[in-house]
N, C-alpha and C positions, 0 to 999 in steps of 0.2 A: 486087287487086281484091276487095271484099267482097261477101258473098252478101246478098241481100235477106230479108223477111221472108216465110215460106211459109204461105199461108192454107189451111186444110183446107176441104173441099168438101162434106162431110156432117157438119156438126157437130150438125145436129138429132137424127141417128141416134146420135150418140156422146155425149149429155150425162150418160149413166151413168158414163161413164168419165174420171175427173179428169186423167188423162195426156193426154187428147185435147184440147188447148187450142183456141181459136178462131183464133189466131196463133202461131206459131214465130218467136220473136225470136233468130234465129241470127246470130252475128258471126264467121263462120269465113271463113279465106282461101281464095280460089278461084283454082287455078293450071293451068298447061297439062299435058298429060298427062307431058311430060317431067320436069317440076319435081315432079309427083305421085310418078312412078316412083322418083325419088330420094329423095323421103321415105320411101316404102314400103320401100326398100332400107335405109335408115338405121334404121328401126325394127326390120327384120327381124333386123338384129344381135342387138338385144336379146332377141327372141323366140326366136332360136336357144340363147341362153344361158339362157333361161329352160326351154327344152326340155331342155337339157344338165343344168341342175339339177334339174329334175324327175327325170329318169332316175336320176341319182345319189342323189337321196332314196330313190326305189323300191329302189335296191340296198342302201341301209342297212335298210331294211323287211325285205328277205329275209335278213339277218344279225340281225334281233331275236332275242333268246331267247324260248322258248316256255314257256308255263305249263300245267302240267298241269290238266286239268279233272277232279277226282275225285267230284263230287256226280253222282248220275244224276237228270237232270232230265226231266221228263214233259211233253208237249205234246198236245193234240188235234189231229188233222189230218181231211184228207177221207176217209181210210180208216180213222179210229179212233185209238187211243192210239199214240203215238209217242215215242221217246227223242231225245236230241240226236244220237247215232249215226244212227238212222234218218234224221234230216233230211238227212244227206249223201247220201241216196239211191244207195247205193253207190260215190260217187266219193271223191276225195282230200281235195278242199277243201270248206269251207261258209263262206258269206258270211250273215249274219242281220241283217237292218234290222228295228229294233224301231219299228213303225208305232203310231200312237195311234188305235185304233178300237174304243172301249168306252164304257159309261156315264161321264159326267162331262165327255166330250170333245166340245167344239163341233161340232155337226153330226150327233152321233149322234142317231138311228140311220140316219138316210138317208146321211150322210157320214162318213169318216175326217177327222181333223185336216187343214186344208187344206194344211199344208207337207208332211205325209206323203204328202199325195194328189198333191201335186205332184211328189214323188220319185217315185210309182209310174207316173206319167204318163210319166216319163223313162225308164224301164227298158228297155234294148234286150230283143231276143228272146235268152232264156238259153240257146238252142241253142249259142251261141257259146262261153259260159262252160263249158257242159256239155262242148264238144269239148277243153277245157283242163282236164278232170276236177274241174271245180269247180260247185257247186251253190249258187244263190240262192234265199233264202227271205226271207218277210215274217213277223212274229211280232207278235200283239196279244193283247188279253184278251178280245176279242168272241168268242163261241160261232161255231162253223162255220156254222150256218144264216144267220145275219148276214153272215159273211165272203163267204160265197157269194153272197148277194144282191148285195153290194156290189160284188163282182168282176165280176158280170153287168152291172150298171148301168154301171160305169165301164171296162169293156173291159179288166179286168186279169186276164182267164181263165189266162193262160201264168204268172202268178206264183204259185208255191206259198207258201201262207199257213197258219200254223199258230196255234193258240190257246195262250197261255203259261197254265199251270195251278199253277205254283209259284213259287220265288223267283228264277227265271232272270233275271228283268229287274233285280232288285235286285243280284244277284250281279254282273251285267255292266255296270253304270253306266248302265240305260236304263228305271230304273223310273218316272222323273219327266220324262225328256226323250229325243227320239230319238236314235239313233246306230247305227251298223255295226261289228258284230264279225266277226271272221274266226277260222276254225279249220282245223286240218289234223287228220288221223288216221292213225296208225300201226297197223294193224289193228283192234283194238277200244278203242285208247287214242286220246283226245280232247285235244288242245291248243289253247289260244288264243294266236294270234299276233300280232293287231293289234286297234286300235280306233280310230275317228275318231267325231266328233260336231260339233254346231254348225255351222259354216261348211265344215267337213270334208265334211259330207254334201252339200254343194251340187255338188260334183264327181261324184256318184254317178249312175248310170244308164247311162252309157257303158260298154261292155265293156272297154275299155282301162283305165280308171280303177279299176273293180272288180278287175282282174287285178292292177294295180300296188299294190294293198293287201294282197294275199295273199302267202303264205310263198313261193310258188314263182314270183310274178310272170306275166310274159306266155309264158314258157317257150320264149322264141326265142333264136337263137345269138348275137345282137349284145348281148344284156343281160349286165351283170357280176353274175353269179350265183355263189354258192359252188360249189365242185368236186361233182360228182355229180348237181346239179340236172338235171331233164329239158329237154333243149331240141331244138327243130326249127327249120328253115329258115323265116324270115318269109314270109307270104303263101300257103305251099304247104299249109297246114293249113285256109285258109279255106275255107268251103262255103256255099251257100245255106243258110238256116237250115232249110229242110224236105229238104235233101239229104245231110246228115251220115250216113253209113253207106251212100251209094249209090255203089258201086265205079265205075261207068260215069261218073257226074257228077264223082267225084274225079279220073278219069284225065283228064278234060276241062280241069279246073281246072289240073292240074299241067301239062299241055302248053301252056296259054295262059301261065302263070306263067314257065316255063321259056324259053318262045319270047319274051317280052317281056324277060328279062334278058339273052338271047343278045343281043337287038337292041340294048340298052342299052351292053353291052360292046363291042359291035361299033362303035357310034358313039363312045364314049370314046376306042377307040385310034384313030380316024380323026381326031379333033379336033385 
């Protein structure tokens, strides 16, 4: 059986969107629920292969050599001058996305680059990264007054955003194009651990994808990480983003997770 053409019902309202056509000419096979599930299971095999390959690639990232950052970079932040070390905000790892919001960029001064804005729109609440000892920041060359105005307009208040004041963008490959750099610190010493740009940035925004490009990864027991890397049980460190540090909420989460695991184990033993 072949599907019919699907006509939209509100074309007059959608004339400004070229993706909304008056008629969708789809030539797709339509099958029974059983046939559909068979097709899904066949594709699921390949999806699981992709997941395992992605995990293996992340494990290789965790074994990448580190590059010492010797220069003392300076930024302007919401609380004044800041060093690269300050951007860590006391945490072990740092992720810096170079956003283009500055004179010369299309949209200035009302908007940042449209692509960088899409990235910002997709950023998950940073409390979950923070719980893994990791800080995410954005950096551009716009003054802080403009950054604060933009953040308020676009509801990006939870993204720490700094102003580049020196050659940081040139030194880390993001002077003319967006990109995401990751760093780790050992005391006051800072090291560059990874870098992605172009389509690599398409994946960013999700907590897991951010952690997967860091030196320490998700820091969970199932990961293939070098000896000595921090690891905790999966699920057990998760919290509501406004309840990290709340012992009572933490106890409730742990109780639920462990109860669920016990039920799962019991089910597998009786199956």
